[in-house]
C-alpha positions in Angstrom: 101.6 42.2 140.1 99.0 41.9 142.8 97.9 39.1 145.2 95.3 38.4 147.8 97.9 39.1 150.5 98.3 42.6 149.0 101.4 42.0 146.8 101.4 42.2 143.1 103.3 42.9 139.9 102.2 45.1 137.0 102.0 43.2 133.8 100.9 45.9 131.4 100.4 49.7 131.3 98.8 52.2 128.9 100.4 55.5 128.1 98.1 58.3 129.4 97.7 61.7 127.8 99.1 64.4 130.0 99.3 68.2 129.7 102.4 68.4 131.7 105.7 66.4 132.3 104.3 64.4 135.2 104.5 60.7 134.6 101.4 58.7 135.9 102.4 55.3 134.5 103.9 52.6 136.6 106.5 50.7 134.6 105.6 47.1 133.5 106.9 44.5 135.9 107.1 46.8 139.0 105.9 45.1 142.2 103.2 47.1 144.0 101.5 46.6 147.3 97.7 46.8 147.4 94.9 46.6 149.9 93.6 43.0 150.5 90.5 41.8 148.6 88.4 38.7 148.3 87.9 36.7 145.1 84.1 37.1 145.2 84.6 40.8 144.8 86.1 40.3 141.4 84.0 37.5 139.9 81.1 39.4 138.3 82.8 42.6 137.3 84.1 43.3 133.8 86.6 45.7 135.2 88.6 45.0 138.3 90.6 47.7 140.2 92.9 47.4 143.1 93.8 50.1 145.6 97.4 50.8 146.4 98.5 50.6 150.0 98.4 53.9 152.0 95.7 55.3 149.8 98.1 56.3 147.0 95.7 55.5 144.1 94.2 52.6 142.1 95.5 50.3 139.4 93.6 48.0 137.0 93.6 44.3 137.8 91.6 43.3 134.7 89.6 45.1 132.1 87.3 43.4 129.5 89.4 40.2 129.5 92.8 41.9 129.5 95.0 41.3 132.5 96.9 44.4 133.7 98.4 42.9 136.9 99.0 39.5 138.4 99.5 38.2 141.9 103.0 37.2 143.1 104.7 36.3 146.4 106.5 39.1 148.2 109.7 39.8 146.2 113.1 40.0 147.7 115.1 43.2 147.2 118.7 44.3 147.7 119.8 47.9 147.5 123.2 49.4 147.4 126.0 49.2 144.8 126.5 45.9 142.8 128.6 45.0 139.8 127.6 42.5 137.2 129.2 41.2 134.0 127.1 40.2 131.0 127.2 36.4 130.6 124.9 36.0 127.5 126.9 35.5 124.3 124.6 37.7 122.3 124.4 40.5 124.9 121.4 41.8 126.8 119.0 44.6 126.1 117.8 47.2 128.6 114.1 47.6 129.5 111.9 50.2 131.1 110.8 47.8 133.9 111.7 44.5 135.6 109.9 42.3 133.1 110.5 40.7 129.8 107.2 42.2 128.7 108.5 45.7 129.5 109.5 47.9 126.5 113.0 47.7 125.2 114.9 51.0 125.4 116.0 52.3 122.0 118.0 55.2 120.7 116.4 57.8 118.4 117.6 55.9 115.4 115.9 52.7 116.6 119.0 50.8 117.9 118.5 48.8 121.1 120.2 50.0 124.2 122.2 46.9 125.2 125.2 45.6 126.9 127.5 43.2 125.0 128.9 39.9 126.4 131.7 40.7 128.9 130.7 44.3 129.6 130.4 45.4 133.2 127.4 47.2 134.6 126.7 48.8 138.0 123.3 48.3 139.6 121.6 50.0 142.6 118.9 47.5 143.2 118.4 43.8 142.7 114.8 42.4 142.5 114.1 38.7 142.9 110.6 37.2 142.3 110.0 33.6 143.1 106.9 31.7 141.8 106.5 33.9 138.8 108.3 34.8 135.6 107.0 37.0 132.8 107.1 35.6 129.3 106.0 37.8 126.4 104.7 35.6 123.7 104.5 38.6 121.4 108.2 39.5 121.6 109.8 39.6 118.2 112.6 37.3 117.2 115.1 40.1 117.0 114.3 41.3 120.4 114.1 38.0 122.2 117.4 36.9 120.6 119.1 39.7 122.5 117.8 38.2 125.7 119.6 34.9 124.9 116.5 32.6 125.0 113.2 33.1 126.7 112.4 31.7 130.1 111.7 28.0 130.0 109.1 25.8 131.8 111.0 25.3 135.1 109.6 26.4 138.4 109.1 30.2 137.7 111.7 32.5 139.2 113.4 35.6 137.8 115.8 38.3 138.9 116.4 41.8 137.6 118.9 44.6 138.3 118.2 48.3 138.1 121.0 50.3 136.6 122.9 52.6 138.9 122.3 56.3 138.7 124.3 59.2 140.3 123.6 60.2 143.9 121.5 63.2 142.9 119.1 61.1 140.7 118.8 58.5 143.5 118.1 61.1 146.1 115.1 62.3 144.1 113.6 58.9 143.7 111.5 59.1 146.8 112.3 55.5 147.5 110.5 54.6 150.8 108.3 57.3 152.2 104.9 56.1 153.4 105.0 53.6 156.2 102.5 51.1 157.4 103.5 49.8 160.9 101.9 46.4 160.4 103.6 45.8 157.0 106.8 47.8 157.3 108.0 50.3 154.6 105.8 50.8 151.5 107.2 52.2 148.3 105.8 55.6 147.7 103.9 56.5 144.5 106.7 58.7 143.4 109.1 55.8 143.8 106.8 53.5 141.7 106.5 56.1 138.9 110.3 56.9 138.7 111.7 55.8 135.4 114.6 53.3 135.5 116.6 51.0 133.3 116.4 47.3 134.1 118.3 44.2 132.9 117.6 40.5 133.4 120.0 38.7 135.8 118.4 35.3 135.4 115.1 33.7 134.5 114.3 30.1 135.5 117.9 29.1 135.8 119.0 30.9 132.6 121.9 33.2 133.5 122.2 36.5 131.8 124.4 38.4 134.2 127.1 37.2 136.7 127.6 39.2 139.8 131.2 40.3 140.5 132.5 40.2 144.0 134.9 43.1 143.2 134.5 46.0 140.8 136.5 46.0 137.6 139.3 48.5 136.9 137.9 50.8 134.2 139.8 53.7 132.6 138.1 56.0 130.1 140.0 58.4 127.8 137.9 61.1 126.1 140.4 61.9 123.4 141.6 58.3 123.0 144.9 56.6 123.4 146.7 55.2 120.4 147.7 51.5 120.3 149.6 49.3 117.8 148.8 45.7 116.8 151.7 43.7 117.9 150.6 40.1 117.1 151.9 38.8 113.7 148.6 37.0 113.0 146.5 40.0 113.9 143.8 40.5 116.4 140.1 39.8 116.0 137.6 42.5 117.0 134.8 41.3 119.3 131.4 42.9 120.1 132.1 42.8 123.8 135.1 42.5 126.2 135.1 38.7 126.5 136.6 35.8 124.6 133.0 34.4 124.6 131.6 37.5 122.8 130.8 37.3 119.1 133.4 38.4 116.6 132.6 41.3 114.3 134.4 39.9 111.3 137.1 42.6 111.5 140.7 41.6 112.1 143.3 44.3 112.9 146.6 43.5 111.2 150.1 43.8 112.6 151.3 47.4 112.2 147.8 48.9 112.3 147.3 51.6 115.0 144.0 52.4 116.5 142.5 54.8 119.1 141.3 53.3 122.3 138.8 55.2 124.6 138.3 52.6 127.3 140.3 50.0 129.2 138.7 47.3 131.3 140.4 44.8 133.5 138.3 42.3 135.6 139.4 41.8 139.2 142.0 39.1 139.4 142.7 39.0 135.6 145.8 40.1 133.8 144.2 40.5 130.5 142.9 44.0 129.7 140.2 44.8 127.1 140.4 47.8 124.9 137.4 49.5 123.3 138.0 51.0 119.9 137.0 54.6 119.8 135.4 54.3 116.4 132.8 51.9 117.8 133.9 48.8 115.9 134.2 46.7 119.1 136.9 45.4 121.6 140.3 43.9 121.4 142.5 42.3 124.2 146.0 43.3 125.0 147.4 39.9 125.9 147.1 36.5 124.2 146.5 33.0 125.6 150.2 32.4 126.2 150.8 35.8 127.7 152.2 37.4 124.5 151.4 41.0 123.9 148.8 41.5 121.2 148.4 45.3 121.5 151.0 47.9 122.7 150.8 51.6 123.3 151.9 53.6 120.3 155.4 55.1 120.6 155.3 58.8 121.4 158.3 59.5 119.2 156.2 58.9 116.1 153.9 61.7 117.2 156.3 64.4 118.5 154.1 67.1 117.1 151.0 65.8 118.9 151.2 67.9 122.1 148.1 66.4 123.9 149.3 62.9 123.2 152.9 63.6 124.3 151.7 65.3 127.4 149.8 62.2 128.4 152.9 60.0 127.8 155.1 62.5 129.7 152.8 62.3 132.7 152.8 58.5 132.7 156.6 58.4 132.8 157.2 61.5 134.9 159.2 63.3 132.3 159.2 66.9 131.1 157.0 67.3 128.0 159.0 70.3 126.9 161.9 68.0 126.1 159.6 65.9 123.8 158.0 68.6 121.7 160.0 70.7 119.2 
């Protein structure tokens, strides 16, 4: 996007052919700072270009009636480590840039990269834009439904979170290099070109993510931990770790035992969510009245399972050699 005061946001980009791995495309939705211009400079031309601050290059403003960037007010940014929980019942998809117009990220088999309702995600940057909100009229029904409704007609305002990467990745981002003493820090070109994964926090009052004051307790188990269904009526499997998440239609019956590869407990909550290792969804370990719905499988039934018994032995500070015959 770009404005007369030198601030803008990129609406659209075109993939450019390249003989090497260097990326020369600024992701859709990225705010960029440009040199000031006057409206009269753009009136008669069929192609409008704007120069990035600090002489870092040029971007298209408009070409033959197609708008590639639009003017916005200076956005607000927060950088650090932030935790969010998905609020949208249908989950939220991940995009290549901070815009609903940006491409959705998909796996090789065409499945959307998404977070389900109740899942926690960690972000390294929060971008807030007031006075503007991108709405992609060409978005397909299946894609927009994952975003839990498009932005409405309120005063435009939207906020995005950039997913957290490890320290080495962030160190190579070249975040703020070039500096203009009159305007402060300017994002370097390498920072603008760096690929990232973005998710919607809110758009015109519609909440997609809720920020968490404290991080959740998350435990992951590569080989999986085995649990038994303890509730007589069975346990419904949900798409995400939340009672507001959609159910999958699968019900685990009493006596069933399943492998769990992740445990998530929100700060201040007693209920723990368990992710099924086979990918079917999530179940909770405690019911509304505090009754146990899932219990860890007894090690005695798997006395020949050395890795499993070793894990149980460590939990209870016992000698695994007395458990395996």
